C-alpha positions, 0 to 999 in steps of 0.5 A: 496528504493521506486520503482514508477510506472508511465504512465502519468495518473493523478492517477500515479502523485499522486503516485508520489507525494506521494512518494516524500512526503513519503521519508526520507533522504537518501533514494531512488526512482526508476521511472519506465514506461513501454510503448508500441511501436505503437502509442496509443491514451492512450500513452504519448510519452516515451521522453516527459514523461521522460522529464518531471519526470526528470525536476520534480526529479531535482527539487523536491528531496533532495539533499541525495536523490538518484534516477533513471529512468527505460524506458522500451519498452513492447514487444507486448502482454506484460503488464505493471505487466510483464515488471515489474516482469521483471525488478524486478530480476535485481535490486540489492538490491531490492526496499523496496516498489513498488508505484502505482496509484488508476488506469490508463489512461484508468481507472475510474474517479476519483470521485470514491473513491475505485475501482482499475484499472486493473494494480494496482489491478494485481500488489497487487495480483501477486507481493511478496514485500510490494505494495503501492497504492496511493489513494488520496493526502498525506497531511503534516505531521503529518501522521495518520497510522492505521495497521490491524492485527491478532494473525498470524505471517504475521501481526507480520512481516508486523508491521516490515515492516510498522515501516520503513514508520511510522515518530516520529510525526505520529500516528500509530494505531494498530487494531484488529477486534474480532468477537464474533457474533453467526455466527460460524466460520468466514473465517474459524478462531475460536472465540477468546477467552479473554485470546487470545485477551488480549495475542495479545495486550500485544505482540502490546503493547510492540512493540508500547512501543519500536519502535511506535511514540509518538502517537501510540495505540493498538485497539480492536474493535468488529465486529457487528452483521449484518457485516463480518469482511472485512466490519466492518474494512472497515466501521471503517476505512472509519470512522477513515479516516487515511492517510494509512490503511495497512494489512498483507495479507498472504503469498500465490499466491492469496488475501483472500477474506476479504484482497480483500474486503478491499482493494476494498472498502476503501477510505485511500491509502492502504499498503500491507505489504507483506513479 
């Protein structure tokens, strides 16, 4: 069950095309648009937007796909995120994934490959459910997923979430970044021992063998002396250039500094496997 937030911008159109290409048979799609009552130079008339996407959905989605559209007029001083949070409570069952574009109509230009718009940034921080940020076009299958893990339970639960999206023809690489430099504590986490790294490798090798696609692997990468873990993961991701970079953030109200940095600096589209 996907919920795609749209506003008429190029970024939201990219998000729609991405989720359309990601959907499997029998998946469902809800298009959500929260518009203002007053006229604005940045607003597209709600009826025009509704007509556009209704025609696209009828022509694009598979016959077995269920879709719906929710157009909501925001109250004065009500943000898009507040409107979405209000509506999420009434959807039964709740969406499995919420999809956003990288920026909005008033956002940065698309030649900035990493920075997020305000609505997408707030959604990643405040919505406690899996989120997808579409940063660039999704190519035809097969697709590549890079899932960054540590030894936390969040990573293990997030692995189940990412498996909902991965198809048999895709490539899934589970990456664990190890910092064995002399900087001591990094983000409050002690240096892992060889035994701990091997234990994590054995866990994900087993899970990948049971449930992963044909092309899958567990990779340990060692952080360079002059980089933080976040900088190393960002550099690694941008070099590998996957279609999606996935993370399972901590179960707190705000993102950790490491997750925050990675989201803001990688070029790949983002999947936050929130639990």
